[in-house]
C-alpha positions in Angstrom: 83.1 115.7 132.3 85.8 114.6 129.9 86.1 111.2 128.2 89.6 110.5 126.9 91.0 107.8 124.7 94.3 107.0 123.0 94.3 105.9 119.4 97.3 104.3 117.8 99.8 101.5 118.0 101.6 100.9 121.3 105.3 101.1 121.2 106.8 97.7 122.0 110.3 97.8 123.5 112.6 100.8 123.4 114.8 102.1 120.6 118.5 102.0 121.4 120.4 105.0 120.0 124.1 104.5 119.5 126.8 106.7 118.2 126.7 106.5 114.4 129.7 105.5 112.3 131.2 108.1 110.0 131.5 105.4 107.3 128.0 103.9 107.3 124.5 105.3 107.3 122.4 104.2 110.3 118.6 104.1 110.8 116.7 104.6 114.0 113.0 103.7 114.5 111.0 106.6 115.9 108.1 106.0 118.3 104.8 105.7 116.6 102.6 108.8 117.0 99.5 108.5 119.1 96.3 110.3 118.4 94.8 111.6 121.6 91.1 112.2 121.7 89.1 114.1 124.3 85.3 114.7 124.2 84.1 117.8 126.1 80.9 117.7 128.1 79.0 119.5 125.3 80.1 116.9 122.7 82.9 118.7 121.0 85.8 116.4 120.1 89.4 117.5 120.5 92.0 115.3 118.7 95.8 115.8 118.5 98.8 114.0 117.3 101.9 115.6 118.8 105.3 115.3 117.1 108.1 116.3 119.4 110.4 117.0 116.5 108.0 119.3 114.6 108.7 123.0 114.5 105.3 123.8 113.1 101.7 123.1 114.2 98.4 122.9 112.4 95.2 123.5 114.3 91.8 123.5 112.7 88.1 122.8 113.1 86.5 120.1 111.1 82.7 120.5 110.9 80.3 117.8 109.8 78.4 120.1 107.5 78.8 121.1 103.9 76.6 121.6 100.9 74.8 118.4 101.8 73.3 120.2 104.8 71.7 122.9 102.6 68.4 123.2 100.9 67.6 124.3 97.4 66.9 127.8 98.7 70.1 128.3 100.6 72.5 126.1 98.4 75.9 127.9 98.5 75.7 129.0 102.2 78.5 126.8 103.5 80.8 128.0 100.8 79.8 131.6 101.4 80.6 131.2 105.1 84.0 129.8 104.2 84.8 133.1 102.4 83.7 135.2 105.4 85.7 133.2 107.9 88.7 135.5 108.1 87.0 138.8 107.3 87.0 139.9 111.0 85.0 139.3 114.1 83.1 141.3 116.8 86.4 141.6 118.6 88.9 141.9 115.7 88.6 143.8 112.5 89.8 142.1 109.3 92.9 144.4 109.3 93.7 143.5 112.9 93.3 139.8 112.3 95.5 139.9 109.2 98.1 141.9 111.1 98.2 139.5 114.0 98.5 136.5 111.7 101.2 138.2 109.7 103.2 138.9 112.8 103.0 135.3 113.9 104.1 134.1 110.5 101.0 131.9 110.3 98.9 130.7 107.4 95.1 130.6 107.4 93.0 128.5 105.1 89.5 127.1 104.7 87.6 124.9 102.3 84.1 123.4 101.8 83.1 120.0 100.4 79.7 118.3 100.1 79.9 116.9 103.6 82.5 119.0 105.5 83.6 122.6 106.2 87.1 123.1 107.4 88.9 126.1 108.9 92.6 125.7 109.9 95.8 127.6 110.7 99.4 126.6 110.4 102.1 128.4 112.4 105.3 127.9 114.4 104.8 125.6 117.4 105.3 128.5 119.8 102.3 130.4 118.5 99.9 127.8 118.7 82.2 141.9 104.9 79.3 140.1 102.9 78.6 142.3 99.8 82.3 142.2 98.7 82.5 138.5 99.0 79.5 138.0 96.6 81.7 139.3 93.7 84.6 137.1 94.8 82.4 134.0 94.8 80.8 134.9 91.5 84.3 135.2 89.9 85.3 131.8 91.5 82.2 130.2 90.0 83.1 131.6 86.6 86.5 130.1 86.8 85.1 126.8 87.8 82.7 126.9 84.9 85.8 127.0 82.6 87.1 123.7 84.0 85.3 120.9 82.2 86.3 118.3 84.7 84.7 120.3 87.5 81.5 121.0 85.5 81.1 117.3 84.5 81.5 116.1 88.1 78.9 118.6 89.3 76.5 117.3 86.7 77.3 113.8 87.6 76.4 114.4 91.2 73.2 116.2 90.1 72.0 113.1 88.2 73.3 110.5 90.6 71.7 112.1 93.6 68.9 114.1 91.9 66.5 115.8 94.2 68.8 115.2 97.1 71.3 117.2 99.0 74.4 115.4 97.6 73.3 116.5 94.1 73.7 120.2 94.8 76.9 122.1 93.9 79.3 123.3 96.5 79.4 126.9 95.3 75.6 127.1 94.8 73.7 128.6 91.9 74.3 132.2 90.9 70.8 133.3 92.0 71.4 132.0 95.5 74.8 133.7 95.7 73.2 137.0 94.8 70.3 136.6 97.2 71.7 135.1 100.4 71.2 137.3 103.4 72.9 137.5 106.8 69.9 135.7 108.4 70.4 132.8 106.0 74.0 132.5 107.1 73.2 132.8 110.8 70.5 130.1 110.5 72.9 127.7 108.8 75.4 128.2 111.6 72.9 127.7 114.3 71.6 124.5 112.7 74.9 122.9 111.7 77.8 124.4 113.7 76.9 122.4 116.8 79.5 120.8 119.2 78.5 117.2 118.4 79.3 117.8 114.7 82.7 119.5 115.2 86.2 118.2 115.7 89.1 120.4 116.9 92.3 119.0 115.5 95.9 119.7 116.3 99.0 118.1 114.7 102.7 118.7 115.0 104.0 120.9 117.8 100.7 120.8 119.8 100.2 120.0 123.4 96.9 118.0 123.9 96.1 119.3 127.4 96.7 122.9 126.3 94.4 122.5 123.3 91.7 120.9 125.4 91.8 123.9 127.8 91.6 126.3 124.9 88.6 124.4 123.5 86.8 124.5 126.9 87.4 128.2 127.1 86.3 129.2 123.6 83.9 126.4 122.5 82.1 125.2 125.6 79.0 127.3 124.8 78.3 125.7 121.5 75.1 124.3 121.3 71.4 107.9 103.7 71.1 109.3 100.2 69.7 107.0 97.5 71.7 106.6 94.3 69.6 107.1 91.1 70.6 105.8 87.7 70.2 108.6 85.2 72.1 111.0 82.9 72.5 114.5 81.7 73.8 115.5 78.3 74.9 118.9 77.2 75.8 118.8 73.5 78.1 121.5 72.1 79.5 120.7 68.7 81.7 123.8 68.8 83.8 122.1 71.4 86.7 120.0 70.1 86.3 117.2 72.7 83.7 115.2 74.5 83.9 115.2 78.3 82.2 112.2 79.9 81.9 110.9 83.4 80.2 107.6 84.3 79.7 106.3 87.9 78.1 103.5 89.7 77.1 103.6 93.4 80.1 102.8 95.5 80.6 102.5 99.2 80.8 104.8 102.2 83.9 105.4 104.4 82.8 102.8 107.0 81.9 100.0 104.5 84.0 96.7 104.7 84.3 97.0 100.9 86.0 100.4 101.1 89.6 99.1 100.8 88.9 96.5 98.2 87.2 99.2 96.2 90.2 101.5 96.6 92.6 98.7 95.3 90.3 98.0 92.4 90.3 101.7 91.5 94.1 101.8 91.5 94.2 98.8 89.2 92.0 100.7 86.7 94.4 103.6 87.0 94.6 106.8 85.1 96.1 107.8 81.7 96.9 110.9 79.7 98.1 111.1 76.1 101.1 113.1 77.3 102.3 110.0 79.3 103.6 108.5 76.1 103.4 105.1 74.4 101.4 102.1 75.7 104.5 99.9 76.6 105.3 102.4 79.4 101.8 102.2 80.9 100.9 100.1 83.9 97.2 99.2 83.7 95.7 97.0 81.0 93.0 99.6 80.5 95.7 102.2 79.8 97.2 100.0 77.1 93.8 99.4 75.4 92.9 103.1 75.4 96.3 104.2 74.2 96.7 101.5 71.5 93.2 102.1 70.0 93.3 105.9 70.3 90.0 105.9 72.3 90.5 109.0 74.3 92.9 111.8 75.1 92.8 110.9 78.8 90.9 109.0 81.4 90.9 108.7 85.2 89.3 106.4 87.7 87.9 108.0 90.8 86.4 107.4 94.2 84.0 109.9 95.8 83.0 108.4 99.1 80.7 110.0 101.6 79.6 108.9 105.1 76.9 106.6 103.8 77.4 106.2 100.0 79.9 106.7 97.2 80.3 107.1 93.5 82.9 105.0 91.8 85.7 103.3 93.7 94.9 105.4 96.1 96.6 102.7 97.3 98.8 102.4 100.4 101.6 104.4 98.9 99.3 107.2 98.0 97.8 107.3 101.4 101.3 107.6 103.0 102.4 110.3 100.6 99.3 112.3 101.6 100.4 112.3 105.3 103.6 114.3 104.7 103.5 117.4 107.0 101.4 118.6 109.9 98.6 120.0 107.8 98.1 116.7 106.0 98.1 114.8 109.3 95.5 117.2 110.7 93.4 116.7 107.5 93.6 112.9 108.0 92.6 113.1 111.7 89.7 115.5 111.1 88.3 113.7 108.1 88.4 110.3 109.7 86.9 111.4 113.0 84.1 113.4 111.3 83.2 110.6 108.9 83.7 107.5 110.9 84.2 108.5 114.5 87.6 106.9 114.7 91.1 107.2 113.2 93.0 104.4 111.6 96.7 104.5 112.0 99.0 104.2 108.9 99.8 100.7 110.1 96.1 99.7 110.3 95.5 101.1 106.8 98.6 99.3 105.4 97.3 96.0 106.9 93.8 96.6 105.5 95.2 97.3 102.0 97.6 94.3 102.1 94.8 92.0 103.2 92.8 92.6 100.1 92.7 89.5 97.9 92.1 89.0 94.2 88.9 87.2 95.0 87.7 90.2 97.0 88.3 92.5 94.1 86.4 90.2 91.8 83.5 90.1 94.3 83.4 93.9 94.7 83.5 94.4 90.9 80.7 92.0 90.4 78.6 93.5 93.3 79.0 97.1 92.4 79.7 97.3 88.6 78.2 94.3 86.8 74.6 94.8 85.8 74.2 97.9 87.8 72.5 101.2 87.1 74.9 104.1 86.5 74.9 107.8 86.4 76.4 109.7 83.5 77.2 113.3 82.7 78.5 114.4 79.2 79.4 117.7 77.8 80.8 118.8 74.4 80.9 117.1 71.0 78.9 114.0 72.1 76.8 113.2 69.0 78.3 109.7 68.8 77.7 108.8 72.4 75.6 105.7 72.8 72.2 106.1 74.5 71.7 105.2 78.1 69.8 101.9 77.5 72.6 100.6 75.2 75.3 101.4 77.8 73.2 99.9 80.5 72.8 96.7 78.6 76.5 96.5 78.1 76.9 96.7 81.9 75.3 93.2 82.1 77.7 91.7 79.6 80.9 92.5 81.5 82.4 89.6 83.4 85.3 89.6 85.8 
């Protein structure tokens, strides 16, 4: 049994195409794309957004399982599986798979986050081993450890969600990477790679009916974290800088405060010393930091999960992120996995435009003023105020 729905704005009227003048540029309004969604009898969701003019297609599987679905013992499994994804199957060796992909001119990719694992391929519309990977992952972990921003954010998650799945790193600790066995990987797949937690997405030159048939053929046999105010400090006076991240509990994807939080974040903005003098900066906070030489750089961020968030891009940023079939597929997969629905660009635009100044003040008061926070700090941090002093300052801020 199949249940099928159409998501998107209905096209009102018809566009009239006339012969363009040689002297003047003309514009034509293209029909709005529709996201077609079909649910197979085993619970697998198939979603496509066809673009008749697209010469490429992106098809991928979005799985509602990442490092959050792991335990302390198998932390790193989801990321390990990502590395093994294109290393061959029972029917195709790695060499045969790579040769087939190369002949098609296709591109394979995969990534893991705390809540999702994604495997996807991009190709022309007409084409729609374990021991070795340990060393690859260890080297990747070493590279990540050199990036202070990544290290600080991992520590921030560990203190904000201490003792919980969201607090674990995506790559996993080195001991786990060295000790994970085939049975650990198989167990994770059996537990988390189930049809009801998977969305097969196609964007661009993709036929919905054809993708549904392929899904039935190949996939028919598939069988709230609490925020904690706390801190971690790693002092290293040999480092020339202090790297600090502070977060309050934000909102999940489905919260009515999600869009006001996004707008508030964009108002806070980002700044880097290389951007130049204060008069060229947009946000008030950027002016203050630059004028008083308070930091080399800062950024506001929003890390939202299905039921919680840490911290708080605007409409323009969202649209820019949908340029190309891969970005559209990403958007469809993320929205369906996290919220079970997909908002069209028009709906997102309306939601952002509907945010008022009063809503932003309300959200700031609700989520920032006098709230516990999580903090991670690494480097030359001798002068960093203690937690209780910063916490007291949180109650003195008024908006």
